[in-house]
N, C-alpha and C positions, 0 to 999 in steps of 0.2 A: 832418193832420199835415204838418210841414215835410219836405222831402226829407231822407232819412236819409243821414248821412255814411258813407263806407266805413270800417269799423273796421280797425285793425291787429290788434286782439285783442278777445275778448269775456270779460268777468269775470262770475262768478256765485258764489253762496253754496254751499259744499261740504257743509253739515251736514244738508240736508233735501231732501225731494222737490220742494219749490217751486223750489229752486235748480237741481235737475237738469232739471225740466221747462222752466223759463224759459230756462236756458242753452242747451239743445239746440234749442229753438224759435228763439231768436235766431240760433244758428249756421246753422240751415236757411234762415232768412230771408236772412241774408247771402249764403249760397250762391246762392239764387234771384236776388237783386238784382245781385250782383257777379261771379257765375260763378267763384268761387274759394273754397277752404276757409280759413276764418278760424279760427285757434287758439282753443280754449276753455281758460280758466284758472279754477280754482275755489279759493276761499279760505274758511277759517274766519275769524271776526272778528279774532282776534289777529294772524294773518298779514296780513290785509287792511289793518289799521291801520298795519302796519310797511312796507307796500309803497309805494314812491314812484310816483305816477301820471305816468310819464315819456313815455307814448305821445302822439303828436300827435292821434290819434283812437282812440276806443274805445267799446264798448257795455258797459253795466253793468246787471245785473239782480239783484233780491233782495238788494241791499246798500244800506244807508241813504244817501240823498243828503246830502252834506256839502260844505262850502266848497271843499275841495281837488279835488272832482270837477267844479266849475263851470268847465269849460273848453270853448273852441270846438271843435266837431267831436266832442263827447262826447254820447252818448245814455244816459240813465239811466232804467230802467223798474223802479219799486219801489212798495211799499205801506206801508213803515214810516214812522212819524211823523218829521217833520223840521221844523226852524224856519228852514231856509235856502231862500231864493227864488232860482231860477236867473237868472243874467244873461247867461251865454254858452252853457251846455249846454242840450240839449233834455231836458226832464224829463216823463216820463209817470208820473203819480202818482195813486193812489186808495187811501185807507185801507180801503175796503170791498171790494177785490178783491186776490187773490193776485198775485204777480209773474207766475206762470204764466198766469193768465187775462189779465192786461194784455198780455203778449207774444203770446198767442194772438189777441187782438183785433187786434193789428197784423198778424199773419199772415193773418187773415181779410180784411183790406184788400187783401192780395195773393193772395187765392184759394188759400191754403194751409191747407186744413182736411180733416178726414175724420171719419166717425162714431167711429172709435177714439180719435182725439185729443179729440173733443168729450167723450167719456166720461172719459178720463184727466184732462183739464184740470178737469172738474167735480169728480172725486174729490179731486184735489190742492187745489182751492179749498176744499172742505168741510173737509179735514184742516187746512190751513194757517191758516184763519180760525177753526177750532174751532167750526164751525156744528153744535152738538150737537142741534139740532132737525131737521136734515136726515135723511131716512130712510137715507141712505148713510153716516151719521157713523161707525159702528163699522167698516164695511168700508173707508172712506176712511183711517181711522187705521192699519189693517193695511197699506195701500199706503204710507203715509208712513213706517211703521216699517221697511219694506224698506231704505230708504236709511240709516236710523240703525243698523240691524243689520249690513248687508253693506257699507256704504260707497259713496260717490259713484262713484269710479272703478272699483271692482270691479263694481258693478252696471252701469255704462255699458258696460264691456267685455263683460260677460256678455250684454247685450242687443244688442251690436254696433251701438250707437248708436240703435237703434229703440226709443224709449221706449214706443211702443205695445205692444210685446211684454210689458210689465208686466201688461196686462189678463189676468186669469185665469191668471197665472203660477203654476207649481207651488209656488214659494217662499211663496205666500200661505198655504198649508196650515201652514207653519212658524209664520207670524205668528198664525194662529188658535189654535194650540196654546199659543204663548207668552202670548197674551192670556188664554186660559182658565186657565192655571196661574199665570203670574207676577203678573198684576195683582191678584188677591185676596191673594196672599202679600205683595206690596208694600204694599197698602193696610193690611192688618192690622199689619204691622211699623211703618209710618209713623204709624198711629193711636196706637200705644203709645209713640211717641218724639217727639211734638211738644214743642218747647221754647218756653214762653210768653215773649214779649218785652214784651207789654203786655196789657191786658185784652181787646184785640180783635185782636192780631197774634201769630202764632206762627211758629216756624221748624222745618222738618223736612227731614232728608235722605231720599232714596229709595234703597233698596238693590237693588230689582228691580222690574220692571214698567214700564209707560209712565208716565213722570214727570208729564206733563201731566194724564193721566187720573186718576192717583192723587191729585195735589194738588187737582184739581177735585172729586173725590169727597169728599175731606176737607172741602173748603169747603161742598159741598152738604149734607153730614151735620152741619155745625156743629161739627166737631171743632176 
């Protein structure tokens, strides 16, 4: 990899665990490389699209690479599909890896690893890529739901920036109960409220439960 530019700011996705893991990892990496605290700014997609990329240098993770980010001294680490090829920015991109895993691989190059981070990055990767055949799939989704339920900044504050503290966190018990009670309720409601669009396509809202899991279960059962 080319020499990394010193960022003025680090941007990440606010909506999920992958954004949290990748953003914190890049913030730690910047601290190691440049011996200073670089601010972290998290966005949902609608606020991100409205924000002008005015900084002369920045790192971006878990947000789709697009033409407006193709700037000198910008680093983008992401896994979402893009049809833009970088001409000025540095792009670390792999459809088969979460942003968190891609960022962790960069951290590995700078000897910033631990068994706890190994485990958390694996769980995040399983959840974010929806690797349903992985033995940790159900547990990984419980971890991912922590961010969706409690929010990016609330969780980061609770952990005092130590994302490793998520491992075996007491709040996972809440996720287990929510999964056991809410997902079956959500599936049964959604199954009864599919609106056909064509002979092969339907639309359904979800009122409770893990949306991804409910929709996936509907598809798997042929509803």
